[in-house]
KESERO-609270 format. One record per residue: x, y, z of N, C-alpha, C, O in turn; residue in one letter. Coordinates in steps of 0.02 Angstrom, whole numbers. Layout:
<atoms>
ATOM    neast   nnorth      nup   caeast   canorth     caup    ceast   cnorth      cup    oeast   onorth      oup   resn
ATOM        X        Y        Z        X         Y        Z        X        Y        Z        X        Y        Z      A
...
</atoms>
This chain:
<atoms>
ATOM    neast   nnorth      nup   caeast   canorth     caup    ceast   cnorth      cup    oeast   onorth      oup   resn
ATOM       42      -59        0        0         0        0       44       62        0      104       58       12      X
ATOM       14      119      -13       49       182       -9       83      203      -73       69      176     -127      X
ATOM      127      252      -67      159       281     -126      221      243     -148      248      257     -202      X
ATOM      244      195     -109      305       158     -125      293       91     -159      337       49     -159      X
ATOM      234       81     -186      218        15     -216      264       -3     -273      268      -62     -292      X
ATOM      298       46     -302      345        32     -356      405       -9     -334      444      -32     -376      X
ATOM      414      -17     -268      470       -56     -242      449     -127     -221      489     -164     -193      X
ATOM      387     -145     -233      363      -211     -213      401     -266     -250      414     -261     -310      X
ATOM      419     -318     -213      453      -376     -241      410     -436     -224      398     -448     -165      X
ATOM      387     -474     -273      345      -533     -258      380     -580     -209      437     -600     -220      X
ATOM      344     -598     -156      370      -646     -107      415     -616      -54      439     -652      -11      X
ATOM      428     -551      -57      472      -517       -8      435     -458       21      409     -416      -16      X
ATOM      434     -453       88      405      -394      120      457     -339      122      509     -346      153      X
ATOM      442     -284       87      488      -227       83      459     -170      125      400     -155      120      X
ATOM      501     -139      167      481       -80      205      513      -20      173      573      -21      157      X
ATOM      476       33      164      505        91      131      467      156      145      411      155      170      X
ATOM      500      211      129      471       277      139      490      320       78      548      327       62      X
ATOM      439      349       46      451       394      -10      458      465       15      439      481       72      X
ATOM      486      506      -27      492       577      -12      498      617      -76      524      593     -126      X
ATOM      474      678      -73      479       723     -129      499      791     -103      463      821      -63      X
ATOM      557      815     -124      582       880     -101      568      932     -155      592      927     -211      X
ATOM      528      982     -137      512      1035     -184      570     1083     -191      597     1107     -141      X
ATOM      590     1097     -253      645      1142     -266      622     1215     -271      663     1261     -268      X
ATOM      559     1223     -280      528      1290     -280      456     1279     -261      433     1222     -256      X
ATOM      420     1331     -250      349      1325     -233      312     1289     -289      316     1310     -347      X
ATOM      276     1237     -272      236      1201     -321      162     1214     -310      119     1180     -337      X
ATOM      147     1264     -268       78      1283     -257       52     1315     -320       82     1360     -349      X
ATOM       -5     1292     -341      -35      1318     -402      -56     1390     -393      -98     1405     -350      X
ATOM      -28     1433     -433      -47      1503     -433      -64     1523     -504      -34     1567     -534      X
ATOM     -114     1488     -530     -133      1500     -599     -161     1570     -607     -208     1590     -574      X
ATOM     -131     1608     -652     -158      1676     -665     -224     1670     -702     -238     1619     -734      X
ATOM     -263     1721     -697     -326      1723     -734     -307     1730     -808     -278     1781     -828      X
ATOM     -323     1680     -848     -302      1683     -918     -341     1736     -958     -401     1746     -949      X
ATOM     -304     1768    -1002     -336      1814    -1048     -375     1775    -1101     -424     1799    -1128      X
ATOM     -350     1714    -1114     -381      1672    -1165     -414     1612    -1129     -379     1569    -1105      X
ATOM     -481     1610    -1126     -514      1555    -1091     -501     1487    -1123     -516     1436    -1091      X
ATOM     -475     1485    -1183     -459      1421    -1215     -386     1401    -1204     -364     1350    -1231      X
ATOM     -349     1440    -1165     -278      1425    -1152     -270     1358    -1116     -310     1342    -1071      X
ATOM     -221     1321    -1136     -206      1256    -1105     -167     1267    -1041     -119     1306    -1040      X
ATOM     -188     1235     -985     -151      1244     -922      -80     1218     -929      -67     1173     -969      X
ATOM      -33     1245     -889       37      1222     -894       44     1149     -872        7     1126     -828      X
ATOM       90     1114     -903      104      1044     -886      148     1043     -824      191     1085     -816      X
ATOM      136      992     -780      179       985     -721      251      974     -743      264      936     -790      X
ATOM      297     1007     -711      367      1002     -727      401      959     -673      410      982     -617      X
ATOM      420      897     -691      450       852     -641      518      876     -618      543      852     -567      X
ATOM      549      922     -654      615       947     -633      608      994     -573      658     1018     -547      X
ATOM      547     1008     -551      535      1051     -493      544     1014     -427      542     1045     -374      X
ATOM      555      948     -429      560       909     -367      615      856     -371      630      830     -425      X
ATOM      645      842     -313      692       786     -307      653      727     -279      609      736     -236      X
ATOM      667      668     -303      632       607     -282      676      566     -235      735      556     -248      X
ATOM      646      543     -179      681       504     -129      645      438     -117      583      435     -122      X
ATOM      682      387     -100      652       325      -74      704      289      -33      760      278      -56      X
ATOM      686      271       28      728       233       73      692      168       90      632      170      104      X
ATOM      728      112       89      694        48      102      742       -3      130      803        4      126      X
ATOM      713      -56      159      752      -115      179      709     -176      167      648     -173      163      X
ATOM      744     -234      161      708      -297      149      754     -355      169      815     -347      170      X
ATOM      725     -411      184      655      -424      201      636     -388      266      678     -375      309      X
ATOM      573     -372      272      548      -333      328      565     -363      396      589     -328      441      X
ATOM      553     -428      405      563      -460      471      636     -477      487      653     -485      546      X
ATOM      678     -481      437      749      -499      447      791     -463      394      815     -496      347      X
ATOM      799     -397      400      832      -358      347      901     -383      329      943     -398      372      X
ATOM      912     -387      264      977      -407      236     1008     -351      196     1069     -350      184      X
ATOM      966     -304      173      991      -249      131      949     -186      144      889     -189      155      X
ATOM      984     -130      142      951       -65      148      975      -22       90     1032      -28       68      X
ATOM      932       23       67      949        66       10      915      133       18      860      138       43      X
ATOM      950      184       -6      920       251      -10      935      278      -79      992      279     -101      X
ATOM      883      299     -114      889       325     -181      869      399     -181      817      417     -154      X
ATOM      910      440     -212      895       511     -222      904      525     -296      959      516     -323      X
ATOM      851      547     -328      854       564     -399      841      639     -405      786      663     -389      X
ATOM      890      676     -427      886       748     -431      841      769     -489      849      747     -546      X
ATOM      794      813     -473      749       843     -523      713      790     -564      709      794     -625      X
ATOM      687      739     -529      655       683     -564      583      670     -544      557      616     -560      X
ATOM      550      716     -510      480       705     -494      469      679     -424      506      697     -378      X
ATOM      418      638     -416      398       613     -351      433      547     -334      448      507     -378      X
ATOM      447      537     -269      483       478     -246      450      412     -265      484      366     -286      X
ATOM      385      409     -257      350       347     -273      350      330     -347      346      272     -366      X
ATOM      353      381     -388      350       370     -460      417      351     -491      419      313     -539      X
ATOM      472      378     -464      537       367     -495      588      333     -450      624      288     -472      X
ATOM      593      354     -387      644       327     -342      627      257     -317      672      216     -309      X
ATOM      563      244     -303      544       177     -278      560      122     -329      589       71     -310      X
ATOM      543      130     -393      562        79     -442      638       70     -448      662       14     -459      X
ATOM      676      125     -441      749       119     -444      774       80     -383      820       38     -390      X
ATOM      745       92     -325      765        55     -265      749      -19     -271      786      -62     -247      X
ATOM      694      -34     -304      674      -105     -314      730     -142     -351      746     -198     -333      X
ATOM      759     -110     -402      812      -143     -441      872     -158     -396      902     -211     -401      X
ATOM      890     -111     -352      946      -121     -307      930     -176     -256      971     -219     -242      X
ATOM      870     -173     -228      849      -224     -179      850     -294     -210      876     -341     -179      X
ATOM      823     -300     -269      822      -366     -303      893     -390     -315      907     -449     -305      X
ATOM      937     -347     -337     1007      -367     -350     1041     -389     -286     1080     -436     -285      X
ATOM     1026     -353     -231     1057      -369     -167     1031     -432     -135     1067     -466      -98      X
ATOM      968     -448     -148      938      -508     -119      953     -569     -161      932     -624     -144      X
</atoms>
């Protein structure tokens, strides 16, 4: 469950925590458009650093990993899958 599902490994209980560090304000401050047909801006993943820290197996840890991806979006979307690759290799 949660935002770290990208680190799930079949048959192994993985414990992890995602994180997303904002590099600038990501609060939507949409100006009133002069053109009502204007397309809203696309989310820019370079506005955030992605984090994921995990260990496995949950009950008897053999490996721990921390992934930081600079300017790569949200932790659950990018860092968790990267951590899964490291965890699988280590296990």
